[in-house]
N, C-alpha and C positions, 0 to 999 in steps of 0.2 A: 504494499499499499504506499502511496505517495501523496504529497500535498495536492489538493484539489480532485482527489479521486472521489467517485460517487460510491458510497458505502452502503451495503444492504446486510440486514440481520433479521433472522425469524423472530416473530413474537407470537405469544400466546399459543405455545407448543406448534409453531409453524403454520397457524392458521392465516396469518397474514405477514407482511414483510414491513420492516421499519427502515427508512432511508435517511442518509445524512451526507455531509460533505466533510472530508478529511481536511482540516485546517493545517496539517503539516507540522504541528508542535505537540502532537499526542492528544489533541482535542478535536471534537466533531461539532458541526453546526447542523442542527436537526430541530423538526418541529416536534415537540413533545406532545403526544396525543392529547387534543382537547385543550392545549394551554398555549405555549408560546414557543418561539424559536430560540433555542438555548445554545450556548457553548459548553459542552460537557466533555469530561475525559472519556477517552475510548472505552475504558472500563465500564463506565456507566452507560454508555451507549450500547454496548454489545451485551451487557447483562450475562456474561458468561457464555453467550452463544457465538457460533462462528460467523465471522465478518467476511463478506465477499465483495468484490469490486464489479460495478456495473460498467460496462464498456458502451460508448457512444460512437456511432460512425461519424457524426460530425459535432465533435465537442469543442466548446470554446477553449481558449488558452487557459493555462492554470491560474494566470494573474487575474483575468476576467471572472473566472469561476470564483475565485477566492474573494475578489471584490463585491461580486454580487451576494455571496453568502453572508459576508460581514456586514453588508448594508442592511440587512433584514434581522439581524440579531436583536431580539426584544419584541418582534412583531407578535401581536395577540389577535390574529384573525383566522384562526384554525377553523376549517370547515371540511369534514370527512370527505365529502363527495367533490368539492371544488377547490380547496386549498389545504391539501394534507401534506405530510412529510415527502411523499413521492413527487407531488407537484413541485415543492421547493427544490428538492435535489435536481430534478430535471431541468428546471429553469436555471439554476446555477450553472449546470453543465452545458446547456444547449440554447438557452434563452426562450425555449418553449415550455409553456406552462401546462404539463400533461401528467397524467397517472395512468399507468398501463393497468393497474388493479381495478381502478374505477371503470376504465373502458372494457375491460373484461366482464366485470359485472353488468355492465349495460348490454354487452353482446350476448351474454349467457342467460341473463335474467335472475341471476343469483343476487339480488339486491338486499335480501335479508331485511334488517331493521333500518336501513338507510332512508333518509327523507331528503329530497331535493330542496336544498337551502332552508331545510326545517319548515317548508311551506306546504308539503305534501304528505298525506299520511302514508307511513311505510306499507300499510296493506295494499294500498293502490299501486305503489311501485312494484311490489311483489307480484300482484296480479298482472300488471303489464309485462312484466319480465317473463312470467310463464306463457303469456299469449305469444311473445316474441319467439320463445323457445319452441313451443309446441304447435304454434299456428292456430288458426280458427277451424275448429272442427265441427261447430254447429252454431245455430243461430243465437244461443245464449252466449257463447263466447264472442260472437260478432257484436252483440250488443254491449258487452263489457268493454270491448275495444272502443266502441263509439263513445261510451261514457268516459273512459279514460282519456280520449282524445279531447273532448270538451274541457275536461279539468286541466290538461296540459295547456290548452289554449288560454284558459283563465290565469294560470301561473305565468305564462309567457308575457301576457299583458301587464300583469304586476311587475314582473321583472323590468319590462320595457318603461314602465313609469318610474321605478326605482332608478334605472340607469339615467333616464332623462333628467331627473332631479339631481342626481350626483353630477351629471355633466354641467348643469346649470350653475351648481355650486363651484365646480371646478373653474368654469368660465369666469365667474366673479373673482375668485382667487387669483386667476392668471392676469386679469385686468389690473389688479392691484399688487402684483408680484413685487416684492421688495427686492432691492439689489444687494450690494455688498453690505455685510454686517446686519443681515436680515434677522429678524426676530425668530429664535429657534422655534417658538410656538407656531408661528406662521409657516415655517418650513415643514414642521410635522404634519400641520393640518393639510398642507398640499400633498405631502406623501400619502397621507391616509386616504385622501379623496381619490388619487390616482390608483392606489391599491383597491379601494372599494369599486371603482369603475371597472377594473380589470376582472375582479372576482364576479361581479354581476354579469359582465359580458361572457365569462366562462359559464355561468349558470344558464345563461340564455342559449348558448351553443349546445349545451348538453340537453336542454329541453327541446329545442329545435330538431335536434338529431332523433330524440326519442318520438317527437311528433311524426317525423318523416317515416320512421319505421312502422309506426302504428297505421299510419295512413296508407302506406304501401301493403301492409298486411290486409287492411280492409278492402283495398282495390283488387287484391288478388283472389278474394273471396274464400269460402270454406274449402278445405282440402277434400279431394274426391278419391 
């Protein structure tokens, strides 16, 4: 392992993987589940489990990766589906805010107790996941897909309104952006607005992807 490596370690008896960035001094930057991005000793990050390195085909330089990781230490905007430890590590390494684990859940329908942005009931997500995995086998499943699509559309509208509001606030902040010697509080406010906007945009992308899949399923009709 070396500085700026993307590290991965099993959690919960291998049920999922935890991710972080090697800072090169025996510490790791990682999003502690449900809390904040910390700089922890490697031993605390690994919790006695075997640590592996995740390779990326198009990785940023070590310097860029480390600067990205350090810039977000202390962030407290964890979201299991849209802003988790894997999102953070992938962004540090590639500039792309993605989570393979979450994408796998969306593809397989194994969403369990996850809730999109905490705005949708987990039962609905689980049901939509099953429909995506098994297809429409009768009129009842087709009706569930229609109802799910309606709720996804409502969620998308809510997220669009949230994004519009955030962008309006960001625009106000940009117009009054201070120069050298800026107030740290103003800088933090600007960074928070940008992060919020990015997170909402990620949520929108996931909702729109799920909408597209459900709509395609409906258009294909029941299996014969």
